[in-house]
LUMTILO-579072 format. One line per 10 residues: number of its first residue (from 1); their letters; for each residue x, y, z of N, C-alpha, C, CB. Coordinates in steps of 0.02 Angstrom, whole numbers. Glycine has a CB too. Layout:
BEGIN
NUM	a	X,Y,Z,X,Y,Z,X,Y,Z,X,Y,Z; ... $
END
This chain:
BEGIN
1	mspqqpqppg	-1799,1037,-5340,-1841,968,-5276,-1909,1036,-5273,-1774,942,-5154; -1969,957,-5290,-2014,979,-5291,-2044,972,-5212,-2044,954,-5345; -2099,1025,-5176,-2142,1000,-5132,-2148,911,-5116,-2203,1029,-5160; -2162,897,-5173,-2174,827,-5157,-2119,755,-5126,-2199,812,-5220; -2074,802,-5137,-1998,748,-5157,-1990,745,-5081,-1910,789,-5210; -1956,701,-5030,-1956,731,-4964,-1874,757,-4985,-1972,672,-4887; -1870,800,-4909,-1800,862,-4891,-1747,799,-4882,-1809,928,-4794; -1712,807,-4874,-1635,777,-4843,-1624,833,-4796,-1559,767,-4904; -1626,776,-4737,-1591,814,-4658,-1541,881,-4667,-1532,749,-4614; -1561,925,-4662,-1490,951,-4640,-1520,1027,-4685,-1399,894,-4674 $
11	arpplppavp	-1558,1018,-4727,-1584,1071,-4795,-1621,1104,-4775,-1618,1048,-4857; -1610,1198,-4825,-1629,1195,-4787,-1720,1238,-4831,-1573,1220,-4728; -1776,1253,-4794,-1848,1251,-4821,-1815,1293,-4885,-1921,1291,-4767; -1878,1288,-4947,-1897,1352,-4982,-1914,1408,-4992,-1914,1354,-4995; -1859,1444,-5037,-1862,1524,-5008,-1946,1580,-5030,-1779,1569,-5056; -1989,1593,-4975,-2034,1623,-5035,-2031,1649,-5083,-2062,1652,-5029; -2086,1670,-5123,-2058,1708,-5200,-2058,1799,-5162,-2141,1693,-5295; -2019,1824,-5215,-1967,1881,-5216,-2038,1935,-5198,-1911,1894,-5307; -2043,1992,-5143,-2066,2041,-5201,-2063,2093,-5229,-2098,2050,-5203; -2059,2126,-5247,-2032,2176,-5239,-2016,2221,-5210,-2038,2187,-5255 $
21	rrrafvtpha	-1953,2276,-5193,-1963,2341,-5165,-1977,2376,-5184,-1936,2365,-5145; -1983,2463,-5173,-1973,2509,-5191,-1902,2540,-5197,-2009,2533,-5164; -1876,2569,-5228,-1823,2616,-5188,-1836,2684,-5204,-1745,2601,-5208; -1798,2718,-5139,-1815,2744,-5103,-1748,2793,-5134,-1830,2711,-5036; -1804,2874,-5157,-1751,2919,-5166,-1735,2983,-5116,-1763,2942,-5230; -1704,2999,-5150,-1689,3084,-5112,-1696,3114,-5153,-1622,3112,-5080; -1723,3163,-5108,-1721,3223,-5147,-1677,3278,-5149,-1766,3248,-5138; -1675,3327,-5166,-1624,3406,-5199,-1645,3431,-5150,-1638,3459,-5279; -1720,3427,-5126,-1754,3464,-5055,-1725,3434,-4962,-1854,3440,-5065; -1683,3388,-4991,-1693,3339,-4910,-1650,3423,-4894,-1634,3224,-4886 $
31	grredragdp	-1571,3417,-4932,-1554,3453,-4864,-1526,3496,-4843,-1535,3433,-4835; -1610,3510,-4866,-1598,3587,-4821,-1630,3589,-4784,-1605,3652,-4845; -1681,3555,-4800,-1720,3528,-4718,-1702,3549,-4658,-1714,3457,-4700; -1732,3559,-4611,-1687,3574,-4528,-1714,3472,-4493,-1752,3683,-4451; -1704,3481,-4452,-1724,3404,-4433,-1749,3393,-4392,-1687,3362,-4425; -1814,3399,-4408,-1845,3378,-4366,-1855,3353,-4264,-1844,3347,-4404; -1815,3306,-4271,-1825,3268,-4194,-1795,3307,-4165,-1798,3196,-4176; -1748,3363,-4148,-1734,3387,-4110,-1667,3365,-4101,-1776,3384,-4070; -1628,3383,-4044,-1570,3366,-4010,-1566,3323,-3973,-1548,3402,-3982; -1553,3228,-3965,-1563,3195,-3915,-1564,3224,-3860,-1530,3154,-3912 $
41	leglvnlfdl	-1502,3264,-3851,-1471,3244,-3769,-1484,3315,-3760,-1378,3211,-3751; -1548,3353,-3786,-1622,3384,-3741,-1631,3356,-3672,-1698,3363,-3779; -1667,3311,-3690,-1679,3221,-3624,-1641,3237,-3572,-1639,3126,-3652; -1585,3232,-3596,-1535,3231,-3527,-1555,3302,-3495,-1439,3227,-3546; -1521,3381,-3509,-1517,3409,-3511,-1573,3428,-3413,-1516,3418,-3584; -1627,3405,-3486,-1702,3392,-3410,-1701,3348,-3371,-1778,3375,-3428; -1661,3289,-3348,-1614,3249,-3318,-1603,3292,-3277,-1560,3222,-3352; -1533,3330,-3279,-1499,3364,-3223,-1546,3398,-3214,-1436,3399,-3227; -1581,3441,-3220,-1611,3495,-3200,-1667,3462,-3127,-1650,3531,-3275; -1721,3397,-3150,-1744,3357,-3120,-1717,3344,-3062,-1748,3317,-3151 $
51	givlavafll	-1643,3323,-3076,-1596,3317,-3001,-1585,3367,-2972,-1529,3292,-3002; -1572,3409,-2991,-1557,3474,-2938,-1590,3521,-2920,-1515,3509,-2952; -1649,3506,-2934,-1717,3523,-2904,-1729,3458,-2832,-1786,3514,-2979; -1740,3371,-2862,-1748,3357,-2782,-1682,3341,-2735,-1795,3293,-2773; -1626,3365,-2748,-1564,3391,-2702,-1561,3415,-2659,-1530,3421,-2715; -1624,3452,-2699,-1625,3540,-2640,-1692,3504,-2612,-1643,3654,-2690; -1739,3494,-2620,-1824,3472,-2629,-1792,3418,-2553,-1865,3417,-2735; -1712,3388,-2563,-1712,3295,-2505,-1645,3323,-2440,-1656,3181,-2581; -1627,3399,-2480,-1601,3466,-2430,-1653,3504,-2360,-1593,3535,-2492; -1720,3542,-2416,-1735,3548,-2369,-1776,3496,-2316,-1752,3593,-2381 $
61	aalaslnlsg	-1778,3452,-2337,-1805,3417,-2259,-1787,3400,-2225,-1832,3381,-2246; -1726,3358,-2246,-1696,3330,-2220,-1659,3382,-2163,-1665,3293,-2266; -1644,3464,-2166,-1669,3512,-2099,-1739,3507,-2101,-1647,3596,-2101; -1772,3513,-2105,-1849,3521,-2078,-1861,3443,-2006,-1919,3507,-2173; -1818,3420,-2052,-1833,3336,-1971,-1791,3359,-1946,-1819,3233,-1976; -1726,3370,-1922,-1700,3395,-1901,-1693,3460,-1863,-1685,3384,-1926; -1766,3493,-1865,-1789,3543,-1828,-1722,3607,-1844,-1802,3512,-1743; -1696,3608,-1922,-1639,3667,-1928,-1645,3703,-1961,-1583,3659,-1943; -1734,3707,-1992,-1757,3720,-2025,-1741,3807,-2035,-1810,3689,-2014; -1723,3826,-1982,-1701,3911,-1935,-1630,3912,-1977,-1685,3909,-1816 $
71	lltsedvtvt	-1588,3862,-1997,-1537,3890,-1982,-1549,3950,-2088,-1456,3812,-1956; -1568,3925,-2111,-1591,3931,-2172,-1601,4006,-2185,-1653,3889,-2181; -1627,4024,-2119,-1674,4117,-2131,-1654,4135,-2093,-1755,4141,-2127; -1657,4233,-2073,-1611,4283,-2059,-1645,4320,-1992,-1600,4332,-2127; -1653,4222,-1959,-1687,4239,-1894,-1632,4210,-1851,-1766,4207,-1881; -1588,4243,-1788,-1531,4194,-1724,-1589,4125,-1726,-1520,4245,-1607; -1539,4105,-1685,-1552,4021,-1721,-1496,3974,-1664,-1513,4014,-1835; -1520,3950,-1571,-1466,3908,-1549,-1517,3850,-1534,-1414,3939,-1483; -1475,3792,-1546,-1485,3705,-1570,-1456,3670,-1529,-1454,3677,-1640; -1473,3662,-1504,-1432,3609,-1445,-1447,3519,-1453,-1468,3635,-1357 $
81	kktdgqetvi	-1409,3477,-1461,-1398,3419,-1504,-1371,3361,-1461,-1350,3437,-1562; -1406,3310,-1452,-1397,3271,-1405,-1388,3195,-1430,-1450,3282,-1361; -1307,3171,-1450,-1332,3103,-1491,-1254,3078,-1427,-1325,3096,-1618; -1259,3013,-1415,-1253,2969,-1382,-1190,2984,-1320,-1246,2917,-1431; -1221,3022,-1274,-1191,3064,-1240,-1148,3104,-1223,-1189,3055,-1224; -1153,3136,-1305,-1126,3186,-1331,-1170,3233,-1346,-1092,3171,-1377; -1159,3319,-1350,-1189,3395,-1338,-1170,3428,-1388,-1168,3435,-1275; -1201,3454,-1410,-1178,3513,-1480,-1213,3554,-1485,-1176,3495,-1553; -1198,3597,-1462,-1231,3677,-1467,-1239,3705,-1516,-1200,3726,-1441; -1267,3716,-1591,-1267,3759,-1656,-1298,3827,-1644,-1309,3724,-1715 $
91	rkkgdhvqav	-1268,3878,-1675,-1262,3936,-1649,-1274,3985,-1706,-1199,3942,-1616; -1330,4003,-1731,-1340,4064,-1774,-1353,4104,-1779,-1355,4071,-1801; -1306,4152,-1780,-1311,4221,-1767,-1265,4276,-1841,-1270,4229,-1679; -1351,4316,-1867,-1323,4337,-1917,-1288,4272,-1991,-1271,4381,-1875; -1252,4294,-1999,-1218,4256,-2044,-1183,4216,-2053,-1200,4271,-2065; -1169,4211,-1985,-1105,4198,-1929,-1138,4075,-1915,-1128,4290,-1808; -1122,4048,-1935,-1114,4001,-1898,-1087,3960,-1852,-1115,3989,-1913; -1081,3944,-1817,-1021,3905,-1727,-1066,3842,-1706,-1019,3979,-1624; -1043,3810,-1706,-1055,3723,-1671,-1007,3736,-1592,-1002,3636,-1741; -1020,3739,-1553,-986,3724,-1516,-1014,3622,-1484,-992,3796,-1466 $
101	elshrkvvgt	-942,3605,-1472,-955,3503,-1436,-935,3536,-1368,-880,3407,-1471; -1008,3517,-1327,-999,3510,-1210,-965,3442,-1201,-1105,3497,-1144; -910,3440,-1163,-877,3414,-1147,-904,3401,-1088,-829,3434,-1156; -903,3335,-1044,-900,3363,-974,-829,3329,-930,-978,3342,-933; -801,3327,-948,-725,3328,-892,-701,3424,-867,-633,3284,-958; -695,3425,-793,-682,3471,-766,-633,3517,-786,-675,3454,-722; -630,3569,-747,-578,3631,-790,-589,3649,-699,-619,3707,-883; -499,3675,-694,-491,3708,-627,-462,3765,-680,-438,3668,-554; -473,3826,-624,-440,3878,-634,-478,3950,-610,-425,3874,-703; -494,4008,-639,-498,4042,-560,-551,4096,-627,-395,4084,-497 $
111	gerigqayrl	-638,4108,-606,-636,4178,-635,-693,4188,-591,-643,4194,-722; -741,4214,-613,-805,4247,-586,-860,4214,-602,-815,4311,-607; -924,4208,-546,-981,4158,-557,-1005,4196,-605,-1033,4138,-499; -1055,4170,-647,-1109,4214,-668,-1174,4158,-709,-1069,4278,-727; -1202,4157,-618,-1259,4103,-621,-1229,4000,-602,-1292,4116,-720; -1228,3981,-656,-1202,3945,-645,-1139,3931,-711,-1250,3903,-625; -1128,3961,-734,-1073,3970,-771,-1020,4012,-741,-1093,3995,-830; -952,3993,-770,-887,4064,-749,-884,4069,-786,-821,4072,-718; -859,4128,-809,-786,4148,-874,-706,4130,-811,-788,4282,-910; -691,4104,-853,-614,4112,-831,-566,4142,-835,-588,4084,-838 $
121	adgrvvivrp	-486,4134,-838,-459,4211,-840,-437,4208,-907,-396,4236,-785; -415,4164,-912,-427,4144,-991,-459,4183,-1052,-466,4090,-991; -530,4173,-1007,-605,4224,-1085,-621,4142,-1100,-556,4297,-1202; -628,4084,-1066,-683,4040,-1104,-718,4042,-1041,-665,3958,-1140; -769,4015,-1058,-835,4003,-1028,-853,3932,-993,-883,4016,-1082; -856,3923,-925,-872,3830,-919,-927,3836,-877,-805,3770,-878; -999,3763,-888,-1038,3807,-869,-1043,3721,-807,-1109,3850,-933; -1055,3738,-736,-1057,3690,-721,-1152,3669,-655,-973,3688,-696; -1153,3614,-688,-1219,3593,-692,-1217,3568,-607,-1235,3529,-759; -1254,3542,-542,-1272,3546,-489,-1269,3475,-505,-1328,3589,-464 $
131	pksqr	-1241,3416,-464,-1241,3351,-430,-1300,3349,-450,-1224,3338,-355; -1314,3286,-483,-1393,3232,-476,-1452,3276,-407,-1359,3118,-432; -1407,3241,-342,-1447,3257,-316,-1488,3322,-305,-1431,3237,-284; -1453,3335,-337,-1505,3438,-297,-1525,3464,-352,-1446,3524,-251; -1550,3429,-416,-1583,3447,-476,-1654,3434,-428,-1565,3396,-557 $
END
């Protein structure tokens, strides 16, 4: 078909003239050279390291926002936490951390008075708060 003649519907346009291509040759020394691109998984390892650093940073930020950063040091710390009417006392002495949930239920027993706290015969310590009218 010449360019002057109309093409039938659905026919493909003519191809451009062929471009001569170069042939690629592999030299005998190509197998002896090291790969300069490196290992593609090295970047993934670096991202894993970054994730660990960010996790530790978020942990430290959370402890600092709750005023619990003293739990990471060697000093003794006592923290009182109140949530929804329930109190928790977190105490760190040396390497030992103990959390005690305080309850407002009444306990019956005999013991000796220690200020406003009582030590019961079985060794438990009970804190007695004065009524709201006496505070």
